[in-house]
C-alpha positions in Angstrom: -5.9 -14.4 -50.5 -3.2 -12.7 -48.4 -4.3 -13.9 -44.9 -1.6 -13.9 -42.2 -0.9 -16.9 -40.1 -2.9 -16.4 -36.6 -1.5 -18.4 -33.3 -3.6 -17.2 -30.0 -1.2 -16.2 -27.3 -0.2 -18.9 -24.9 -0.3 -21.7 -27.5 3.0 -23.3 -28.2 3.6 -25.1 -31.4 5.7 -28.8 -31.3 8.8 -27.4 -32.6 8.9 -24.7 -29.9 7.7 -27.1 -27.3 10.8 -29.3 -27.7 13.0 -26.4 -27.3 11.2 -25.5 -23.9 11.3 -28.9 -22.2 14.8 -29.9 -23.3 16.5 -26.4 -22.2 18.3 -26.9 -18.9 16.8 -24.7 -16.1 18.5 -23.7 -13.0 17.4 -26.0 -10.0 15.7 -23.6 -8.1 15.2 -19.9 -7.1 15.7 -19.9 -3.3 16.5 -22.7 -0.7 14.0 -23.5 2.0 15.6 -22.8 5.4 15.2 -26.5 6.0 17.1 -29.2 4.8 14.5 -31.9 4.6 12.3 -29.5 2.5 14.9 -28.6 0.2 15.6 -32.6 -0.2 11.9 -33.2 -1.1 10.7 -30.2 -2.9 14.0 -29.1 -4.8 13.7 -25.5 -3.5 11.4 -22.7 -3.9 10.8 -22.2 -7.6 9.1 -19.0 -9.0 5.6 -19.7 -10.6 4.9 -22.6 -8.5 2.4 -22.9 -5.7 3.4 -25.3 -2.7 0.5 -26.5 -0.4 1.6 -27.9 3.1 -0.9 -30.8 4.2 -0.6 -33.1 6.9 -2.5 -34.3 10.0 -4.2 -32.5 12.7 -2.0 -31.0 15.5 1.0 -31.6 13.4 2.3 -27.8 13.8 1.3 -26.7 10.0 0.7 -23.1 11.1 3.9 -22.8 13.1 6.1 -24.1 10.3 4.6 -21.5 7.9 5.2 -18.7 10.0 8.7 -19.9 10.8 9.3 -20.1 6.8 7.9 -16.5 6.5 9.8 -15.2 9.2 13.1 -17.0 7.7 12.2 -15.7 4.3 11.6 -12.0 5.5 14.9 -11.9 7.6 16.6 -13.0 4.3 15.2 -10.4 2.5 12.8 -12.8 0.1 9.2 -12.3 -0.5 6.9 -15.1 0.2 3.0 -14.9 0.0 1.2 -17.1 2.5 -2.5 -17.6 3.1 -3.3 -19.4 6.2 -6.8 -21.2 5.9 -7.3 -21.5 9.7 -7.2 -17.8 10.7 -10.0 -15.2 9.8 -9.7 -13.0 6.8 -9.1 -10.0 9.3 -6.3 -11.8 11.0 -4.2 -12.0 7.8 -1.0 -10.3 7.5 -1.0 -7.4 4.7 2.7 -7.1 4.4 
């Protein structure tokens, strides 16, 4: 029989996996505008989701708005979803 090897998309074999995990990567794609966030989170990297959680009354929404504003001023695109606001109040841009 002349069957061809088949591997579904997204499956990585062991030989390729070693190359992927040992290949040096750049430390981050963008810096946070806050030194403390860069130290803790090692910058903003594509393909990663960052969730901000902290106690009530600590200013999470305002911190996220500041992050959005600074990112937009630097011509960076940043997607945010504020769970405290109604869906009608979410920005579309």
